VOGU-3710 file (C-alpha; in Angstrom, 3 decimals, decimal comma):
1> mstdvqltee> 177,362/1,064/77,395  177,168/-0,371/73,974  176,355/-3,518/73,574  176,609/-3,658/69,461  179,880/-5,922/69,869  179,216/-9,537/71,073  182,134/-10,689/73,556  183,439/-14,273/74,002  182,791/-15,400/77,794  186,669/-14,909/78,909
11> qrqvveepae> 186,200/-11,270/77,232  182,784/-11,158/79,601  184,718/-12,199/82,885  186,875/-9,847/82,166  184,857/-6,684/82,310  182,547/-7,596/84,761  184,457/-8,476/87,503  183,752/-5,522/90,565  185,963/-2,536/91,178  187,753/-4,059/93,948
21> arllvtapag> 188,868/-7,220/91,690  192,557/-7,493/91,622  192,825/-9,620/87,796  195,220/-10,451/86,234  195,140/-11,237/82,642  196,485/-13,311/79,522  195,753/-11,768/76,418  197,627/-13,588/73,191  197,941/-11,476/70,540  194,616/-10,313/68,467
31> sgktlslihr> 192,388/-11,973/71,112  190,325/-9,618/71,575  192,431/-7,586/74,458  192,220/-4,192/73,621  187,722/-4,408/73,274  187,475/-6,274/76,558  189,770/-2,923/78,258  187,059/-0,645/76,891  184,697/-2,589/78,337  186,274/-2,772/81,116
41> laflieeeel> 186,251/1,161/82,073  182,682/1,730/81,656  181,368/-1,384/83,161  183,040/0,491/86,226  181,797/3,556/85,835  178,526/2,666/84,371  178,008/-0,340/87,062  180,074/0,014/89,383  180,083/3,605/89,699  183,657/4,972/90,093
51> epseilvlsf> 183,687/8,133/88,265  186,543/8,686/85,467  188,877/10,350/87,479  189,062/7,236/90,074  190,754/5,097/87,106  193,964/5,318/85,497  195,371/3,428/82,183  198,530/2,902/81,652  200,567/1,774/78,347  203,944/1,218/77,136
61> sraavsevrk> 203,002/2,870/73,799  201,764/5,906/72,326  200,421/3,407/69,837  198,727/1,582/72,277  197,656/4,637/74,194  196,010/6,211/70,806  194,029/2,794/70,139  192,249/3,038/73,367  191,526/6,810/72,868  190,170/6,280/69,636
71> rlavfdsaav> 187,965/3,849/70,508  186,890/5,337/73,482  186,026/8,702/71,559  183,455/6,508/69,494  182,450/4,314/72,771  178,671/5,986/73,570  180,152/5,950/77,670  181,509/8,647/80,114  184,724/6,270/79,691  185,905/8,486/77,349
81> hvdvrtfdsy> 186,900/11,356/80,293  189,249/8,498/81,766  192,594/9,398/82,413  194,816/6,870/79,246  198,923/7,803/79,562  202,206/5,830/79,075  204,203/5,300/81,936  206,786/8,092/80,358  203,635/10,401/80,367  202,178/10,110/83,771
91> atwllsevep> 205,505/9,922/85,637  206,120/13,517/83,736  202,572/14,571/84,585  203,168/13,403/88,444  206,238/14,904/88,951  205,084/18,163/86,630  202,035/18,273/89,828  204,517/18,022/92,655  208,040/19,557/91,820  206,649/22,388/89,276
101> dgawqrlgfg> 210,190/24,232/88,981  212,085/20,432/89,789  215,196/19,457/88,547  213,497/16,421/86,190  212,784/18,354/83,966  216,213/18,129/82,297  215,926/14,483/83,112  215,207/11,582/80,166  212,359/9,783/80,404  214,562/6,565/82,813
111> prireatrli> 215,653/8,926/84,691  211,832/10,475/84,908  209,808/7,258/86,087  212,217/6,372/88,596  212,059/9,956/89,902  208,053/9,541/90,104  208,270/6,332/92,061  210,415/7,953/94,273  207,638/10,782/95,086  204,854/7,964/95,140
121> kgdpnagelv> 206,885/5,976/97,520  207,971/8,408/100,314  205,515/11,722/99,143  202,757/12,970/101,041  201,818/15,352/97,782  202,408/12,991/96,217  200,734/10,268/97,929  197,166/12,493/97,919  197,079/12,447/94,131  197,758/8,843/94,164
131> geirhlvvde> 195,536/8,272/96,760  192,479/9,477/93,605  192,695/6,441/92,057  190,709/3,513/93,123  191,635/1,316/89,744  194,068/0,454/87,960  194,676/-0,411/84,891  197,569/-1,575/83,051  197,997/-2,376/79,642  201,370/-4,561/77,974
141> vqdlvgerae> 202,447/-5,463/80,972  204,833/-7,905/79,629  207,052/-5,343/78,495  208,032/-3,552/81,846  210,913/-4,301/83,372  213,560/-2,068/84,610  211,923/1,811/86,182  208,668/0,965/84,550  207,694/-2,990/86,421  208,688/-1,235/89,790
151> lvlalletdv> 206,671/2,532/89,379  203,877/0,293/88,505  204,874/-1,820/91,896  204,615/1,275/93,719  200,983/2,088/92,343  199,924/-1,629/93,249  201,190/-1,178/96,836  199,422/2,131/97,067  195,246/2,359/98,773  194,107/1,466/95,277
161> egftllgdpa> 191,055/-1,200/95,502  191,687/-2,805/92,656  193,874/-3,499/89,026  192,996/-4,925/86,346  196,492/-5,920/84,185  196,630/-7,566/81,092  199,522/-8,616/78,813  200,807/-11,644/77,043  204,703/-13,031/78,369  205,224/-14,494/74,959
171> qgiygfqldd> 205,289/-10,830/74,097  207,934/-9,711/76,299  210,324/-8,138/73,799  212,547/-5,479/76,200  214,397/-7,508/78,441  217,311/-6,688/76,760  217,882/-3,479/78,617  217,950/-5,603/81,696  221,982/-6,282/82,948  220,930/-9,476/84,645
181> rqerlegaar> 221,436/-12,384/81,883  218,722/-14,097/83,911  216,660/-12,010/83,887  216,533/-11,358/80,467  216,107/-15,179/79,937  213,050/-15,185/81,688  211,800/-11,970/80,656  207,981/-11,132/81,177  207,398/-14,322/82,816  209,486/-12,932/86,698
191> lyaevrerfe> 207,080/-9,963/86,432  204,173/-11,920/86,883  205,838/-14,124/89,283  205,978/-11,515/91,247  202,444/-10,283/90,936  200,717/-13,439/91,856  203,180/-13,563/94,967  202,583/-10,569/96,488  198,600/-10,484/96,246  198,507/-14,750/95,845
201> ddlqevaleg> 194,969/-14,901/98,274  192,832/-12,623/96,004  194,625/-12,525/92,838  192,289/-13,896/89,598  193,591/-14,876/86,450  191,728/-15,096/83,589  193,747/-16,160/79,876  191,208/-14,693/76,614  191,103/-17,594/73,571  190,647/-16,968/69,446
211> nfraresear> 191,978/-14,580/68,050  190,101/-11,607/66,230  192,765/-10,014/64,288  194,034/-12,455/62,183  191,841/-12,529/58,838  193,429/-15,167/56,521  194,389/-18,567/57,875  198,453/-17,119/56,785  198,516/-14,733/59,472  197,754/-16,966/61,758
221> valaygdslg> 200,554/-19,479/61,561  202,687/-18,150/64,408  199,585/-18,021/67,302  200,339/-22,390/68,019  203,291/-21,197/69,521  202,369/-18,446/71,863  201,597/-20,439/75,403  204,975/-22,586/75,683  206,515/-19,565/74,893  205,318/-17,436/77,558
231> avdapfseiq> 206,695/-20,442/79,671  209,457/-19,682/82,199  211,304/-22,681/81,365  209,918/-22,820/77,251  212,003/-24,510/75,068  213,350/-21,326/73,492  216,291/-22,757/71,401  213,448/-25,373/69,923  210,540/-22,875/69,113  212,862/-20,060/67,646
241> rslrttlmag> 213,661/-22,853/64,847  210,085/-23,740/64,391  208,844/-20,443/64,020  211,791/-19,463/61,440  210,295/-22,852/59,500  207,015/-21,866/59,865  207,979/-18,193/58,448  210,421/-19,433/55,906  207,299/-22,342/54,628  205,074/-18,811/54,185
251> dslgtidqaa> 205,562/-16,867/50,586  208,262/-14,955/49,720  209,863/-12,082/48,175  213,360/-12,717/47,266  215,795/-10,004/47,964  215,249/-6,198/48,031  215,338/-6,094/44,351  212,837/-8,296/43,728  210,600/-6,801/46,933  210,945/-3,283/45,785
261> pvlarlvgtt> 208,470/-3,441/42,584  205,862/-5,275/44,535  206,273/-3,172/48,391  205,453/-0,319/45,970  202,155/-1,640/44,512  200,800/-2,830/47,925  197,708/-0,979/49,327  196,598/-0,415/53,012  199,194/-0,450/55,606  202,359/-2,963/55,498
271> amlcrsndev> 205,145/-2,894/57,926  209,096/-4,561/56,540  210,418/-5,840/59,947  214,220/-6,127/61,083  216,264/-7,887/63,856  218,140/-4,739/64,116  218,025/-0,783/62,945  221,254/-1,579/60,618  219,291/-3,726/58,491  216,841/-0,666/59,121
281> llisrrlhel> 219,247/1,751/57,756  220,483/-0,240/54,835  216,768/-1,604/53,713  215,746/1,754/53,789  218,361/3,332/51,514  217,840/1,139/48,798  214,537/1,475/48,571  214,964/4,856/48,250  217,019/4,256/45,443  214,644/2,330/44,212
291> gvphrlqhaa> 211,984/4,800/44,046  209,538/2,927/46,710  208,455/5,341/49,471  208,014/4,771/52,669  209,054/5,768/56,461  211,063/4,619/59,494  209,518/4,057/62,356  209,882/6,399/65,607  211,334/4,992/69,154  209,631/5,127/71,543
301> qdkvipswvg> 210,572/7,347/73,947  210,554/10,261/70,375  208,175/12,709/71,430  207,346/14,524/67,936  205,169/18,201/68,511  204,366/18,069/65,053  204,641/21,394/62,676  200,869/22,648/63,175  201,590/23,572/67,111  204,171/25,872/65,092
311> slyreldskq> 202,090/27,463/63,281  199,747/28,644/65,771  202,853/30,616/67,531  204,161/31,538/63,833  200,548/33,165/62,993  199,157/34,057/65,532  200,212/37,373/67,142  197,314/36,938/70,343  198,444/35,268/73,546  194,987/33,837/74,034
321> pqksealdvl> 193,966/34,023/70,807  189,875/32,642/70,219  188,882/29,614/68,914  188,005/30,942/65,301  191,051/32,196/65,159  193,296/29,069/65,831  190,847/26,856/64,210  191,354/29,003/60,837  195,371/28,510/60,996  195,083/24,469/62,356
331> sragvdpevs> 192,404/23,458/58,630  195,413/25,997/56,675  197,843/23,594/58,392  195,972/21,108/56,811  194,854/19,011/59,954  191,258/18,071/61,577  190,215/21,434/63,091  188,220/20,471/65,921  190,518/17,261/66,655  193,737/19,010/67,222
341> wellrridrg> 191,827/22,207/69,183  190,489/19,416/71,863  194,463/18,088/72,120  195,592/21,592/72,446  192,544/22,360/75,126  193,459/19,134/77,070  197,454/20,559/77,598  195,864/23,925/78,212  194,095/22,294/81,651  192,149/24,785/83,478
351> rrgetldlsa> 191,193/26,685/80,705  187,033/27,966/80,641  185,466/29,528/77,425  186,668/29,879/73,506  190,231/31,221/74,418  193,336/29,267/74,156  196,611/30,623/76,463  199,652/29,992/74,639  201,687/31,064/77,383  200,110/27,835/79,951
361> irkrlirgdl> 201,077/26,140/76,295  204,285/26,475/76,050  204,890/25,890/79,452  203,960/22,270/79,524  205,297/21,729/75,910  208,300/21,933/77,520  208,109/19,888/80,467  206,799/17,442/77,729  203,608/17,171/79,449  201,531/16,207/76,164
371> pdelthqsse> 198,496/14,033/75,257  199,844/11,496/74,019  198,354/10,702/70,681  199,834/14,568/70,036  202,916/12,965/69,772  201,591/9,699/68,075  203,218/8,319/63,811  200,814/7,711/61,676  200,815/3,786/60,711  199,727/4,499/57,067
381> glvistvhrv> 201,866/3,295/53,890  205,312/1,176/54,373  206,509/1,112/57,698  210,370/0,122/57,568  211,309/-0,909/61,508  212,523/-2,892/63,707  209,955/-5,291/65,771  210,399/-3,605/68,974  209,137/-0,232/67,554  206,086/-1,729/66,291
391> kglefdqvvv> 205,340/-3,268/69,578  201,805/-3,206/69,789  200,795/-2,097/66,422  199,336/-4,036/63,902  199,249/-4,043/60,014  197,436/-5,466/56,873  200,304/-6,874/55,522  203,508/-7,771/57,105  207,225/-8,400/55,107  209,894/-10,122/57,907
401> vdpgdapend> 213,252/-9,882/56,830  215,074/-13,715/57,716  216,460/-13,259/60,873  218,175/-16,373/60,704  218,976/-19,268/63,460  219,656/-18,016/67,033  223,726/-19,321/67,858  222,964/-22,819/69,156  225,391/-21,837/72,356  223,536/-18,798/73,794
411> pieqaerarl> 220,095/-19,282/75,563  219,630/-15,705/76,237  219,469/-15,176/72,786  217,455/-18,007/71,502  214,942/-16,649/73,804  215,089/-12,988/72,637  215,276/-13,919/69,242  212,477/-17,087/70,132  210,053/-13,884/71,386  211,045/-11,221/68,638
421> lyvamtrprd> 210,204/-13,600/65,972  206,151/-14,219/67,758  206,138/-10,262/68,129  206,548/-9,834/64,162  204,698/-12,649/62,985  201,860/-11,547/64,853  201,816/-8,440/63,395  199,728/-8,933/60,435  195,657/-9,045/59,186  196,340/-10,291/56,239
431> llihmkpiak> 199,483/-10,976/54,876  202,074/-12,790/56,455  205,141/-13,235/54,319  209,131/-12,498/53,867  212,220/-11,179/52,570  215,914/-13,175/52,031  218,161/-11,568/54,226  220,263/-8,003/52,655  223,596/-8,651/51,233  225,750/-6,415/48,980
441> ltagrlrrqr> 224,113/-3,144/50,465  227,415/-1,533/51,336  230,833/-1,991/50,170  232,055/-1,900/53,797  230,557/-3,077/57,079  228,099/-0,878/59,730  229,364/-1,134/63,222  227,750/0,774/66,214  229,077/3,560/67,652  228,789/5,073/70,800
451> dgrwaelgfk> 226,136/7,274/70,965  224,178/4,476/69,822  224,420/5,459/65,804  225,802/3,466/63,234  229,042/4,049/60,479  229,690/2,360/57,244  233,141/2,102/57,382  235,653/0,211/55,050  238,021/-2,531/56,231  241,197/-0,219/55,762
461> agrvfgieal> 241,592/2,218/58,674  240,009/5,170/58,414  237,904/4,934/55,092  234,823/6,296/56,389  231,728/5,751/53,792  228,889/6,731/55,765  227,164/7,631/58,712  223,449/7,247/60,518  222,077/10,623/61,138  219,498/10,666/63,875
471> pedvnrdepa> 216,481/13,157/64,716  218,239/14,844/67,047  221,625/15,801/65,160  219,514/19,084/63,692  220,326/22,210/66,189  217,498/23,530/67,866  218,927/25,690/70,503  218,574/28,743/67,968  216,191/29,558/64,371  217,926/28,072/61,153
481> gtigfqedpl> 219,325/31,371/59,747  221,016/32,781/62,974  223,711/30,685/63,403  226,051/28,667/60,823  224,824/31,141/58,334  222,954/33,619/58,224  219,769/34,192/55,914  216,145/35,433/56,532  214,963/32,789/59,961  211,227/33,846/58,650
491> kiqnhlatav> 212,058/32,482/55,249  213,546/29,759/55,979  209,947/28,921/58,583  207,470/29,335/56,098  209,560/26,817/53,702  209,407/24,571/56,809  206,322/24,752/57,272  205,339/24,190/53,903  207,445/22,465/51,161  209,264/19,647/53,579
501> regdlitlvq> 208,126/16,826/53,364  208,482/13,286/55,063  210,444/11,349/52,413  212,266/14,558/51,000  216,659/14,126/49,724  218,266/16,249/52,465  222,082/17,243/51,498  224,855/17,832/53,993  227,245/20,849/53,344  230,389/21,655/55,674
511> lpavattdlp> 230,445/25,462/56,988  233,661/27,145/58,655  233,905/25,821/62,279  232,197/28,385/65,040  234,553/30,425/66,716  233,234/29,131/70,134  233,949/25,953/69,782  236,872/25,623/67,052  234,036/22,741/65,764  232,943/22,639/61,532
521> tyavehdghr> 229,119/22,843/61,034  227,386/21,264/58,033  224,439/23,243/56,600  220,831/20,889/56,252  220,063/21,407/52,270  216,338/20,452/51,160  215,878/21,427/47,540  218,725/24,014/47,285  217,125/25,545/51,109  219,270/25,747/54,090
531> igvtgeafvr> 216,922/24,739/56,707  219,072/24,214/59,529  222,356/23,224/60,949  224,063/20,403/62,551  224,615/20,172/66,285  228,177/19,431/68,220  226,829/16,041/68,259  227,131/15,046/64,919  230,065/16,661/64,149  232,178/14,968/67,634
541> alrtllpgre> 230,736/11,741/66,366  232,004/11,785/63,005  235,544/13,093/64,422  235,917/10,218/65,897  235,747/7,334/63,063  238,894/9,314/61,242  242,635/9,182/62,601  245,080/11,782/62,819  245,160/15,415/64,600  243,659/16,716/61,072
551> rrlpptikdl> 240,951/14,725/60,912  238,776/16,041/57,232  235,810/16,055/57,510  233,693/15,201/54,054  232,567/18,168/52,706  229,164/16,485/51,868  227,230/13,886/52,735  224,394/12,491/50,909  221,319/10,242/50,843  219,513/11,297/53,878
561> rvddvetvig> 216,041/11,983/54,569  213,609/14,409/55,944  211,461/12,361/59,081  209,558/14,993/59,556  209,170/18,423/60,195  209,005/19,250/64,245  207,704/22,082/66,417  211,160/23,068/69,066  210,578/25,553/72,382  213,707/27,538/72,605
571> reaaglnagl> 214,357/30,813/74,547  212,245/33,263/73,546  214,756/35,897/73,336  216,136/34,279/70,383  212,590/34,187/68,625  212,906/38,263/69,413  216,310/38,394/67,447  215,243/36,424/65,263  211,749/38,417/64,282  209,770/34,676/65,018
581> gwsgvwlrpr> 207,785/37,106/67,762  207,565/36,679/71,591  207,221/32,433/71,888  210,475/31,225/71,515  208,660/28,247/69,335  209,971/27,670/66,445  209,632/24,429/63,521  213,193/22,033/62,570  213,416/19,097/60,095  214,576/15,834/61,829
591> ivglgrcdwg> 216,469/14,051/59,199  217,627/10,275/58,910  219,418/7,616/57,292  222,875/6,441/56,133  223,900/9,317/54,910  226,971/8,589/52,050  229,970/10,653/53,034  231,143/12,638/49,840  235,313/13,133/49,582  235,808/14,006/46,366
601> eeqs> 238,923/13,112/45,544  240,536/11,955/49,011  239,400/8,727/49,520  238,271/7,019/46,139
//
């Protein structure tokens, strides 16, 4: 085990407990939690003589999983072979092993986790798989609410010999997913209390101390509030006001227009953090107008298969290519070929030798049983995000958009806003600054719709200024060029692979209605090229905003952006008919942003 890093006394206590120990570790922001976790895994294998297959590590976010794997890769230990997964990924893996052809494949992440929990509690085959785990490590336990909390509690009730649970109650910001107001108020403290009650006889608690993330004093200003914020009966209103006062006492970038030149010059990783997604959309649109490159942080449940995976199916004729052939394609795709090869080998389980089975990998892609690192989003450059979406990440600089004070008569909002502000203010390594609240970035008002998207509406009924595009709005069922408009699908695929980049401008242009649905659709245009069409959900959402039976739609919607180009898996027949080969694998663009409806003279 590597000894290059000097551990603190508390970190060493966590690391060196025996395998059967039951540990509950409170790890405030920047206290060396991931470092302790890495050394803990190495200790369990090298000193306690556990096999890597007898340890399971679960975490809330793909960012945290990626960070653990990245550190394990440079750590001189067999711990590099430990299974490290998100809860979603583990549930999908368990279901694919026990019920490979089950109906769960049509379920979203929440239902999959509930189904996996049911199997853990009552299915003998699942019990046999779970029974191989001797030590369970759970990271970010403060974010476990609802079905994820039930999954962990079910695992703890099995024959697992020991566990290490790490988290910080002060950073529990996912209570908003709960319906019970008291549970939302208590946040992660409720799960901590349940663990203490169930394992009161032999539970050991350790609290890590110190901060090893913040390199500058201004990045440490929120840390003093962590202990009080983690209590069940915390004075949330007082803490929220104090945190905001502390934030506002620091450096300010002023308005968004004043901030833009500074943001464009910042070096290193930078996050601008907002309380809600409507703020993210307005800020992003304005920064694009001001010429400031940036990207939007993906939601935690987004699993975007990168475009380089699709390049293997597009460029290789063989279903079982040699490693040398695959590496050539990966090199041309602009990714690290050896790292990408190893990710593919982890999907192609049980494969031996120097070949890949692209048919087997395709099946895994359909199920979503993928390494979390494959779909992890980079944090380079400027990121615009809600606080929730950067949970577990850290940045060189953090700009917090002033959230204002919570309402005096709403204790739930006070608690949640205090925790959000604490998490936001503990993300930076070097610089914490704030920006004034956004104002006058829309001529109307933003209203959230039933499907979760935001619409920009006028104050007069029926006036629609804009609508949010969601990443899933581009049709994935058929290759571009075969539905809505007829063009060479192969040429479109090559354009997507070589010319379309994150942040590029997108315009939606209305096409005639499809006969089977009587719904019009929109062509997705990039630099004069049609690269896709919208699905029915987008048009139906747009129609609900407009009064009357005719409900004429805007001819064009402008100012949308490319979020990414992703690999999708459709019907094999659709790919063959389009001339894209045997696999039914192709590329499609993900589009995001708050588009502007161009009505011509109609609504002017």
